[in-house]
MDTraj code that builds the backbone (N, CA, C; nanometers):
import mdtraj as md
import numpy as np

residues = "MET ASN ASP PRO GLN ILE GLU TYR PRO VAL TYR LEU VAL ASP ARG GLY ASN TRP MET ILE VAL ILE SER ASN GLN THR GLU ILE ILE CYS GLY ILE GLU SER ILE ASP ILE GLU ASP ASP GLU TYR LEU GLY TRP ASP SER ASN GLY ARG LYS VAL GLY LEU TYR LEU ASP SER GLY ARG HIS ILE GLY ILE LYS LEU ILE SER HIS ASP CYS TYR ILE HIS GLU LEU ILE THR ALA ILE LEU ALA PHE ALA LYS THR ALA LYS LYS LYS VAL ALA PHE THR PRO SER LYS GLU ASN LEU SER PRO TYR GLU LEU LEU TRP ARG".split()
xyz = np.array([
    [8.0502, -7.7940, -13.7726],
    [8.0740, -7.8202, -13.5888],
    [7.9473, -7.9044, -13.5380],
    [7.9635, -8.0007, -13.4708],
    [7.9001, -8.0856, -13.4186],
    [7.8267, -8.0763, -13.2949],
    [7.7031, -8.0424, -13.2940],
    [7.6110, -7.9906, -13.1730],
    [7.6784, -8.0489, -13.0298],
    [7.7128, -7.9795, -12.9368],
    [7.7869, -8.0403, -12.8085],
    [7.6346, -8.0923, -12.7151],
    [7.5211, -8.0418, -12.7401],
    [7.3967, -8.1086, -12.6699],
    [7.3857, -8.2412, -12.6678],
    [7.4348, -8.2942, -12.7799],
    [7.3870, -8.4211, -12.8207],
    [7.4490, -8.5466, -12.7301],
    [7.3753, -8.6496, -12.7103],
    [7.4136, -8.7384, -12.6445],
    [7.4415, -8.8672, -12.6914],
    [7.5573, -8.9028, -12.6807],
    [7.6128, -9.0109, -12.7582],
    [7.5863, -9.1536, -12.6883],
    [7.5380, -9.2736, -12.7614],
    [7.5612, -9.3046, -12.8738],
    [7.4315, -9.2276, -12.9760],
    [7.4660, -9.2076, -13.0840],
    [7.3609, -9.1587, -13.1991],
    [7.3048, -9.2767, -13.2759],
    [7.1921, -9.3174, -13.3041],
    [7.1193, -9.4117, -13.3743],
    [7.0856, -9.3482, -13.5096],
    [7.1214, -9.4067, -13.6252],
    [7.0821, -9.3444, -13.7812],
    [6.9926, -9.4754, -13.8297],
    [6.8897, -9.4699, -13.8850],
    [6.8214, -9.5607, -13.9548],
    [6.8264, -9.5133, -14.1101],
    [6.8263, -9.5856, -14.2297],
    [6.8384, -9.5789, -14.3440],
    [6.6778, -9.6159, -14.3959],
    [6.6533, -9.5821, -14.4942],
    [6.5079, -9.5933, -14.5582],
    [6.4919, -9.7608, -14.5506],
    [6.6157, -9.8446, -14.5618],
    [6.5872, -10.0061, -14.5628],
    [6.5899, -10.0496, -14.4478],
    [6.5565, -9.9800, -14.3363],
    [6.5680, -10.0190, -14.1919],
    [6.7262, -10.0560, -14.1420],
    [6.8102, -10.0353, -14.1834],
    [6.9653, -10.0693, -14.1494],
    [6.9845, -9.9549, -14.0515],
    [7.0475, -9.9935, -13.9620],
    [7.0845, -9.9150, -13.8335],
    [7.2513, -9.8897, -13.8357],
    [7.2582, -9.7691, -13.8101],
    [7.3965, -9.7200, -13.7644],
    [7.4231, -9.6689, -13.6128],
    [7.5092, -9.7164, -13.5524],
    [7.5188, -9.6579, -13.4143],
    [7.6415, -9.6047, -13.4022],
    [7.6361, -9.4652, -13.3734],
    [7.7775, -9.3919, -13.3568],
    [7.8066, -9.3315, -13.2111],
    [7.8935, -9.3906, -13.1879],
    [7.9511, -9.3675, -13.0491],
    [7.9977, -9.2440, -13.0078],
    [8.0693, -9.1727, -13.1093],
    [8.1186, -9.0309, -13.0639],
    [8.1238, -8.9598, -13.2353],
    [8.1425, -8.8487, -13.1778],
    [8.1466, -8.7619, -13.3349],
    [8.2340, -8.7844, -13.4303],
    [8.3454, -8.8628, -13.4060],
    [8.4393, -8.8842, -13.4985],
    [8.4059, -8.9774, -13.5650],
    [8.3146, -9.0573, -13.5303],
    [8.2730, -9.1922, -13.6155],
    [8.1403, -9.1484, -13.6882],
    [8.1185, -9.0109, -13.7131],
    [8.0135, -8.9777, -13.8436],
    [8.0597, -9.0401, -13.9609],
    [8.1705, -9.0130, -13.9815],
    [8.2013, -9.0128, -14.1387],
    [8.2218, -9.1571, -14.1995],
    [8.2324, -9.2446, -14.0885],
    [8.2481, -9.3860, -14.1169],
    [8.1297, -9.4504, -14.1689],
    [8.1374, -9.4643, -14.3177],
    [8.0299, -9.5550, -14.3643],
    [7.8759, -9.4858, -14.3990],
    [7.9110, -9.3470, -14.4040],
    [7.7851, -9.2621, -14.4601],
    [7.8712, -9.1677, -14.5792],
    [7.7518, -9.2010, -14.6519],
    [7.8153, -9.1274, -14.7917],
    [7.7430, -8.9637, -14.8224],
    [7.8345, -8.8601, -14.8590],
    [7.7556, -8.7562, -14.8982],
    [7.6273, -8.7656, -14.9448],
    [7.6131, -8.8150, -15.0496],
    [7.5006, -8.8272, -15.1345],
    [7.3720, -8.8721, -15.0237],
    [7.4064, -8.9642, -14.9643],
    [7.2691, -9.0177, -14.8732],
    [7.2430, -8.8929, -14.7843],
    [7.3247, -8.8278, -14.7574],
    [7.2919, -8.6970, -14.6654],
    [7.2279, -8.5789, -14.7558],
    [7.2496, -8.5673, -14.8526],
    [7.1703, -8.4729, -14.9760],
    [7.0197, -8.5465, -15.0159],
    [7.0422, -8.6595, -15.0055],
    [6.9217, -8.7332, -15.0227],
    [6.8266, -8.7769, -14.8939],
    [6.8754, -8.7098, -14.8107],
    [6.7883, -8.7262, -14.6643],
    [6.7471, -8.8566, -14.6253],
    [6.8601, -8.9545, -14.6516],
    [6.8618, -9.1120, -14.6315],
    [6.8130, -9.1502, -14.4991],
    [6.8782, -9.0814, -14.3732],
    [6.8678, -9.1201, -14.2615],
    [6.7737, -9.0302, -14.1467],
    [6.6958, -9.0891, -14.0772],
    [6.6399, -9.0628, -13.9762],
    [6.7253, -9.0841, -13.8498],
    [6.7121, -8.9893, -13.7409],
    [6.8443, -9.0251, -13.6251],
    [6.7786, -8.9423, -13.4869],
    [6.8516, -9.0312, -13.3892],
    [6.8243, -8.9910, -13.2558],
    [6.9367, -8.9967, -13.1746],
    [6.9322, -8.9245, -13.0609],
    [7.0627, -8.9709, -12.9902],
    [7.0000, -9.0383, -12.8908],
    [7.0766, -9.0886, -12.7641],
    [7.0587, -9.1438, -12.6549],
    [6.9566, -9.1162, -12.6132],
    [6.9039, -8.9812, -12.5773],
    [6.7980, -8.9499, -12.4926],
    [6.6738, -8.9710, -12.5886],
    [6.6407, -8.9990, -12.7232],
    [6.5393, -9.0145, -12.8100],
    [6.5414, -8.8722, -12.8667],
    [6.6209, -8.7768, -12.8708],
    [6.5880, -8.6540, -12.9154],
    [6.6199, -8.6731, -13.0627],
    [6.5679, -8.6073, -13.1554],
    [6.5810, -8.6232, -13.3274],
    [6.7112, -8.5707, -13.3671],
    [6.8152, -8.6196, -13.3955],
    [6.9055, -8.5724, -13.4641],
    [6.9313, -8.5602, -13.6325],
    [7.0136, -8.4633, -13.7075],
    [7.0154, -8.4719, -13.8384],
    [7.1607, -8.4721, -13.8756],
    [7.1980, -8.5145, -14.0034],
    [7.3122, -8.4982, -14.0593],
    [7.2958, -8.3945, -14.1508],
    [7.4134, -8.3171, -14.1631],
    [7.4629, -8.2109, -14.2643],
    [7.5773, -8.2086, -14.3294],
    [7.6134, -8.1452, -14.4182],
    [7.7262, -8.1074, -14.4923],
    [7.7683, -7.9837, -14.4777],
    [7.8602, -7.9473, -14.4103],
    [7.9320, -7.8054, -14.3891],
    [7.9877, -7.7656, -14.5239],
    [8.0117, -7.6180, -14.5387],
    [8.0907, -7.5609, -14.6626],
    [8.1831, -7.6184, -14.7125],
    [8.2754, -7.7442, -14.6549],
    [8.4029, -7.7936, -14.6954],
    [8.3467, -7.9433, -14.7313],
    [8.2197, -7.9621, -14.6946],
    [8.1582, -8.0919, -14.7405],
    [8.1857, -8.2211, -14.6266],
    [8.2168, -8.1658, -14.5142],
    [8.2338, -8.2482, -14.4305],
    [8.1039, -8.2959, -14.3630],
    [8.0759, -8.4252, -14.3122],
    [7.9618, -8.4527, -14.2675],
    [7.9407, -8.4228, -14.0968],
    [7.8521, -8.3256, -14.0698],
    [7.8315, -8.3218, -13.9127],
    [7.6977, -8.3597, -13.8686],
    [7.6667, -8.3326, -13.7439],
    [7.5388, -8.3988, -13.6846],
    [7.4998, -8.2719, -13.6043],
    [7.3632, -8.2767, -13.5927],
    [7.3099, -8.1306, -13.5395],
    [7.1672, -8.2030, -13.4879],
    [7.1359, -8.1280, -13.3296],
    [7.0277, -8.1646, -13.2853],
    [6.8947, -8.1056, -13.3442],
    [6.7964, -8.1714, -13.3832],
    [6.6742, -8.1133, -13.4569],
    [6.5724, -8.0743, -13.3489],
    [6.5505, -8.1636, -13.2448],
    [6.4602, -8.1525, -13.1475],
    [6.4939, -8.1678, -13.0215],
    [6.4282, -8.1013, -12.9271],
    [6.4619, -8.1081, -12.7618],
    [6.3459, -8.2246, -12.7168],
    [6.2822, -8.2661, -12.7795],
    [6.1371, -8.3321, -12.7494],
    [6.1994, -8.4872, -12.7753],
    [6.1531, -8.5562, -12.6745],
    [6.1891, -8.6901, -12.6523],
    [6.1264, -8.7652, -12.7554],
    [6.1606, -8.8553, -12.8405],
    [6.0775, -8.9541, -12.9593],
    [6.1357, -9.0932, -12.9129],
    [6.1304, -9.1181, -12.7624],
    [6.2059, -9.2747, -12.7846],
    [6.1283, -9.3774, -12.8379],
    [5.9889, -9.3595, -12.8232],
    [5.9134, -9.4854, -12.8873],
    [5.9665, -9.4619, -13.0315],
    [5.9883, -9.3677, -13.1000],
    [6.0271, -9.4039, -13.2360],
    [6.1597, -9.4631, -13.2682],
    [6.2229, -9.4060, -13.1762],
    [6.3658, -9.4894, -13.1576],
    [6.3866, -9.6437, -13.1637],
    [6.2829, -9.6943, -13.0341],
    [6.2887, -9.8121, -13.0080],
    [6.2128, -9.8861, -13.1372],
    [6.1041, -9.8213, -13.1987],
    [6.0367, -9.8738, -13.2980],
    [6.1240, -9.8971, -13.4210],
    [6.2347, -9.8050, -13.4436],
    [6.3605, -9.8192, -13.5492],
    [6.4382, -9.9274, -13.4959],
    [6.4685, -9.9610, -13.3594],
    [6.5593, -10.0462, -13.3507],
    [6.4790, -10.1814, -13.3445],
    [6.3336, -10.2123, -13.3215],
    [6.3074, -10.3218, -13.3859],
    [6.3107, -10.3620, -13.5180],
    [6.2662, -10.2654, -13.5740],
    [6.2370, -10.2816, -13.7230],
    [6.3969, -10.3092, -13.7903],
    [6.4985, -10.2662, -13.7498],
    [6.6408, -10.3100, -13.7540],
    [6.6545, -10.4710, -13.7087],
    [6.6140, -10.4824, -13.6169],
    [6.6235, -10.6221, -13.5317],
    [6.6055, -10.6995, -13.6517],
    [6.4361, -10.6833, -13.7045],
    [6.3721, -10.7743, -13.7738],
    [6.4338, -10.7698, -13.9196],
    [6.4837, -10.6665, -13.9547],
    [6.5725, -10.6790, -14.0898],
    [6.6800, -10.7533, -14.0550],
    [6.7570, -10.7259, -13.9909],
    [6.9061, -10.7787, -13.9663],
    [6.8706, -10.9299, -13.9058],
    [6.7479, -10.9809, -13.8661],
    [6.7327, -11.0931, -13.7892],
    [6.8120, -11.1051, -13.6961],
    [6.8037, -10.9981, -13.5949],
    [6.8588, -11.0042, -13.5017],
    [6.7882, -11.0041, -13.3551],
    [6.8364, -11.0820, -13.2670],
    [6.7531, -11.0669, -13.1437],
    [6.7752, -10.9422, -13.0658],
    [6.6844, -10.8859, -13.0164],
    [6.6865, -10.7638, -12.9267],
    [6.6481, -10.8254, -12.7875],
    [6.6957, -10.7493, -12.6827],
    [6.6375, -10.7807, -12.5457],
    [6.5216, -10.6869, -12.4851],
    [6.4279, -10.7010, -12.5832],
    [6.2958, -10.6170, -12.5778],
    [6.1600, -10.7308, -12.5035],
    [6.1429, -10.7123, -12.3866],
    [6.0160, -10.7976, -12.3119],
    [5.9665, -10.6835, -12.2627],
    [5.8478, -10.7109, -12.2158],
    [5.7611, -10.6128, -12.1251],
    [5.8341, -10.5952, -11.9818],
    [5.9111, -10.6819, -11.9452],
    [5.9672, -10.6593, -11.8113],
    [6.0902, -10.6014, -11.8495],
    [6.1332, -10.5737, -11.9721],
    [6.2831, -10.4859, -11.9734],
    [6.2227, -10.3542, -12.0548],
    [6.1099, -10.3237, -12.0529],
    [6.1008, -10.1815, -12.1225],
    [6.1962, -10.0720, -12.0944],
    [6.2041, -10.0798, -11.9559],
    [6.3054, -9.9484, -11.9186],
    [6.4459, -9.9350, -11.9505],
    [6.5139, -10.0697, -12.0460],
    [6.6388, -10.0581, -12.0823],
    [6.6790, -9.9412, -12.1801],
    [6.7839, -9.9042, -12.1901],
    [6.8248, -9.7733, -12.2627],
    [6.7980, -9.8163, -12.3895],
    [6.8333, -9.7227, -12.5123],
    [6.8404, -9.8073, -12.6346],
    [6.9457, -9.8890, -12.6834],
    [7.0625, -9.8440, -12.6022],
    [7.1913, -9.9401, -12.6413],
    [7.1906, -10.0663, -12.5715],
    [7.1236, -10.0841, -12.4379],
    [7.0935, -10.1908, -12.4103],
    [7.0334, -10.2728, -12.4549],
    [6.9071, -10.1923, -12.5279],
    [6.7842, -10.2731, -12.5943],
    [6.8697, -10.3632, -12.7255],
    [6.9767, -10.2866, -12.7964],
    [7.0136, -10.3339, -12.9191],
    [7.1209, -10.4245, -12.9192],
    [7.2028, -10.4231, -12.7892],
    [7.3267, -10.4796, -12.7725],
    [7.3370, -10.5536, -12.6246],
    [7.2359, -10.5930, -12.5998],
    [7.2227, -10.6589, -12.4711],
    [7.2225, -10.8350, -12.5189],
])
top = md.Topology()
chain = top.add_chain()
for i, resn in enumerate(residues, 1):
    res = top.add_residue(resn, chain, resSeq=i)
    for name in ("N", "CA", "C"):
        top.add_atom(name, md.element.get_by_symbol(name[0]), res)
traj = md.Trajectory(xyz[None], top)
């Protein structure tokens, strides 16, 4: 079961700095392999910057859970900027726009 306290979208980044943005809990299974979950391949944050994690339930269905109620928004922004560099994607990050949400930062 997925954690109802998670604020979507959720941002997942793998070890290669590639980012997946999940808009809702039904999108979790798209593009994510169970072996990657077993290997702890992803770091994740919800839209409030709280850490989330992926897990496999007893039926090997992918779920997502809140790991921390603390805010790690700077880690999330760093992950978005690393993804942008990896993907050669321009993001809307300038000193005057530091208050953008992670979603606005990535997709603006």
